[in-house]
N, C-alpha and C positions, 0 to 999 in steps of 0.2 A: 153360818158364814162360810162362803165358798173358800176352797183352798186350791192350790195349783193342781191341775189334773182332773178336777171335778168336771162332769159333763151334765148338761141339762137339755131337755127338749121341750118345745112348745107345741103341743098337739094341735092347737088351733091353726097355726101358720106353718108348722113343719120345721121351724127354725131350730137348729141345734147350736149349742155353745160349748166350747171347751175353754176352761179357765187356764190361761197360760201363766199369768202373774196377777196376784191379787194385792190389795192394800196391805194384807198381812205380810207378804213377802217383800213389799216395796216401801215399808214404813208409811203407808198411806199416800204415797206419791202417785201411784198408777194402778189401774186395772187394765189388763190386756187379755182379750179373748179372741179365740178363733170362732168365726160365725159361719154357719152353713145354712143358706136360705134356698129352699125350693121355690118354684113358681107357686104363687098363692094369690088369690083374689082378696084375701084377708090382709088388711093393713093395720099397722099400729096407729094409735091416735097421734095427731100432731102434738108435739110436746117440746119442752125446753129442759135443758140441764142448767139451772140457774147459776151454779158455781163450778161447772166442769166444762172444759174443752173436750170435744170428742173428735177422734179421727178414725177413718176407715181406709185401709189399703186393700184393693181387690186383688186376689191371687188368681182366680179363674171365674168365668162367668161375668155377669154384669149386674150392678145394683143401681136402682133408680132412687135418687134422693130428692126430696122437696125441702129446700132450705130457704127460709124467708120468702116463701111463695114462688121460688124459681126452681124448676126441675132440672136436674143434672144427671147424666148417665155416666157411671164410672166403670171402666173396664179393666182387664188385667194389667197390672203394673201401675195403675193410676190410683190416686188417693184423694181424699177430701178431708178438710179440717172444718169442723163446725164450732164456732166460738160459743162460749158460755152465753146462755140467754137467747140463742137463735132458734126460732120455731122450726121444727123439722120432723121428718119421718123418712123411712126408707122401705123399699120392697124389691122383690124380684118378679118381673113379669115375663121373663124368658123361660124357655123350656129347660135350659141348662142350669144346674144348681150353681149358685153363686157362693164362692168361698172367699172370705175376707178376714183380715186381722183388724180388730177394732181396739181403740184405747180410750180410756177416760182418765183425765187428769185434773185435779187430784182424784183418787179412787173414792173417797168418802165411803158410803155404804151402798153403792149402786149394785154391787154383787148380791146383796141381800134382797134388794128390790127385784132383780132378775129372777132369783130363786122363787120368791113368793109369786111373782107375776106368772112365771111358767107353771108353777104348781096350780094356780087358779085356772089357767088355760087347760091343763091336763085333766082337771076335775070338771071341766065344762062350766066354770063359774064366770066366764067373761061374757058380756053381752055382745050384740052384733057390731057394736062400735069398738070392741076390744077393751071395754072398761070393767073393772071389778064390781061386785055387788054394792048396792047403794050404802049399806051399813059397814062394809069392809073398807070402802074408800076413805072415810075420815081418818081412820087409824093409820092406814098405809100412807095417806097423803101427808099427815103430820110427821110420821117417822122419816119419810123420804123427801121432805120439802126442799132440802138443799140439793138433792140429786135429780129429781124429775118432777115435772108438773105438766098437766095438760094446759092448753092455752085458753080454753073456754070452759066455764066463765072466767073472767079476770081473776088473778090471784087473790086480791083482797076479799072477793066474794067467796072464793073457795076456802080460804083460811077461816073466815067467819063461820061458814057452815060446818067446816071440820071441827072447830072448837065447840060449837053448839052440839053437834051430833056425836062426837067421840065418846063422851060418857055413856050415852045410850047404846052405842055400838058395843062398847066394852061390856056393859050389863047384859047385852043380848048374846054374849059369847064370842064376839069377834075379837081378833088380836091384830097388832100391827104387822106381824109376820104370819104368813099363811103356809101351812104344811099340808101336803097332799093327803087326802083321805083314802086314796087308793093304795 
């Protein structure tokens, strides 16, 4: 579990995170991170945070957000709030690194998801669409179902497949939390 001051890097996208305040320090109310995003053609999958509102305030550079199918470009001093359940993703397509402060409320366990997801990226375990290995996904998906979900297939289908595959995944040595092998 992340703590204040921890830093992680996603080798796939170049994104770096610095944990400013975690659920541990805020009694579960808030996760606050500094995010540094290089220009990258790699995008995260469109996803929702079913029980969390997220915000991003850009300090420098520009971030592109796709929220509910509408693209918005956020520049220095500007911010965006994404309601719980809104399909979205973000990226940097400019040559200048984008620096932002992002918040998730309530914190839940999204920090643990970021740590596992970045470790998978660093070990080259994400596919071209940025998704974890087929048998890793059911365990992570169940553990973080309140924090993050991809939008396709629909959640009831994801949940059913996760419940069916999770015991097999576990027997094959996968775990809900991924730690880097490097």
